[in-house]
N, C-alpha and C positions, 0 to 999 in steps of 0.2 A: 503493498499499499503506500508506503514510503517513495520509490522511486516513483509509482504511478503521479502520486501527487507534486513531486518536483516536476513531472513533464508537464503536469496540467498547469500548473503556475506558470510554466515557460509558453507553455499554448496560448494564454491570455494574454500575454505582454508582460508577466512581472519577473523579478530576478529572484529565485529560490535562495540565492544565497545572501541577501540582501538581511541586515542586523534584524527588522521585523518580522521576518518568514523564514529564517534559517532554521527553526525549531519546528515550524508549521507543519513538515510532510509527518512528524514523529507524532504532535498531538492529533493529527488527522487520523492517523493511524488507529489511535488508541480511542477517539472519540466514534469511528465506525467499529470497531470490535467491540463496543458498548452498544451502540446503537443497533447493531444485527445479530446479538448475542442470542436471542431467539432461533438462530439457525442449529445452534450448538445443545440446544436443550430439548427435553422432551415433556409430554405433560404428564407421565409418571413421577417424573423429575422434581417438579415445579411442586406439584403437588404432597407428594413425599405420603407422610400419615395423616392427612388431613382430611381423609371422609370418616365419620364416626357415627355409629349405629343411633338412633333417634325413634322416638314414636310421633314427634309433632306432624301434621298437616298443613300448618296455617302458612302463607306467603312469607316468604324473606326477602327484603329487597337491598342492595348495597349500591348507596348511589353516590354519586360523584367520582367515579373512580376514575382520576386524571391519566392520559395515555398521551405517548409521543410515539409517531412513526416518522417512515421515509416513504413517499408515492414513489411506487415502481415506475410510474411513466415518465417522472423530471429528476427523481429521487432530490426530491424537496420535501419539508417537512410537513407533517398537518399532525395536528395533537387537536385534544378535546376532551369530553368526559363520557364515561359509561357508566349507565346503570344495569344492575342484573339484576332479575328477581326470578326462584324457584320455588314449587311446592314439592316439599319434600315425601320423600315414598320411602320409609325406614331408613334414611339415610340423610346425614347434613353433612356439610362443606366446612370446614373452618373457613372465617371470616376473610381474612389475609389471602387466602389460596384464590380469592377473585382478582384480586390486584395481580396474583402471578400471574395467574392465564391469562390476565388481557395483557400482560406485558410479555410472556412466549410468543403472544402470534403478532404482539404490535412491534417488537423488537426486530422486523425483517424488512424487506422491501415490499409494500404491502398496499391493498387499495380498501378502502373503509368498510367496503361492503364485503369483503371476505372475511374482514377480522370480526367484524359481527356475525356471520354466521360459524367460523372457527370456534369463538366463545360457546355459543348455544350450543354447538354440538359435543365441544369439550364437557359442560356439565352435565349435558344429558346421558353422554358415553359415562363419566363418572358417577352419576349419582340415581340415573332409570328415576327421574324424578316424575311426579304428575303433568307438570308443566315448567318451561324454561320462557323466558322473556330477556330479552337485551337489548337495550336501548343506546345507541351511540349517535354523539353528535360532534361533528369535529370541522373546525378553521384550516384550511387547506392554500398552504404558501402558494401552491402552482396556479390557484384561482388568484391570489390577491398580491403577488410583488411581480406577475410575467402575467402573459395571455390578456385575459378580460380584465384583470385589474381591478377587481370587486372585494376590497378591502371589507367589507360589513355581511359578505354571506357565511354562511355554513353550511353543512351537510347532515343531516340527520338519516341513520340506517335502523332497522329493527329487524328483529328475527324472533319470532314466536313460535314456540312449538308445545305440543299437548293441550291443555285444559286452557295455556294463552290465546292460543290460535281457536280454539272450538269454542270455549265459551264469553261471548263478550264481555258478561259480569267482571270474568276476572281479568280479562286485557284493560277493561275501564278503570279495575281499583288498581292495577299498576301503572297504567297512564296517568292517573289523579295522582297518583304518589309521589310521580316525578316529575309533574308538570311546573312545580315552582322552582325547580333547580333547572330547568332548560333556558338556554342562551337570552328567552328574552326577559328577563328580570333585570 
């Protein structure tokens, strides 16, 4: 990654040896290793022993989980918040694991639509719950700083499984619970 960064700096007309840029290739390599660490992890690794037996069957919602990712089309950042809900079916997930699952998929070159589906699928695979809902709202710098240059736009994606798809009341309860946290606040 360091030689590529030096070449990139040269290609845009910069001097990769000047004082302010001399260590940039090293810093870029470290940053990209962190921002793409999701490629080197598995769902089993990030969840560990975070699945527990439980008798409850009421909706669990984890709101405002921050995410940061890199758009696979322009390799520019997009970021935002995710809201995840599920209805247990004999198993629950440790609350911190929702953020870890989101990071697993967002720390790759991605599109928001895919992350949303991957998180829902992962929770469904781990817990076999009665339902899963994932709602993500993101700001995409590929739209804000280039191209159409729409700085105030956001993108919302959702994935509904089980009762969240089949029961309008369950879906409405979830949407009502996260409504105040959406960007319009």
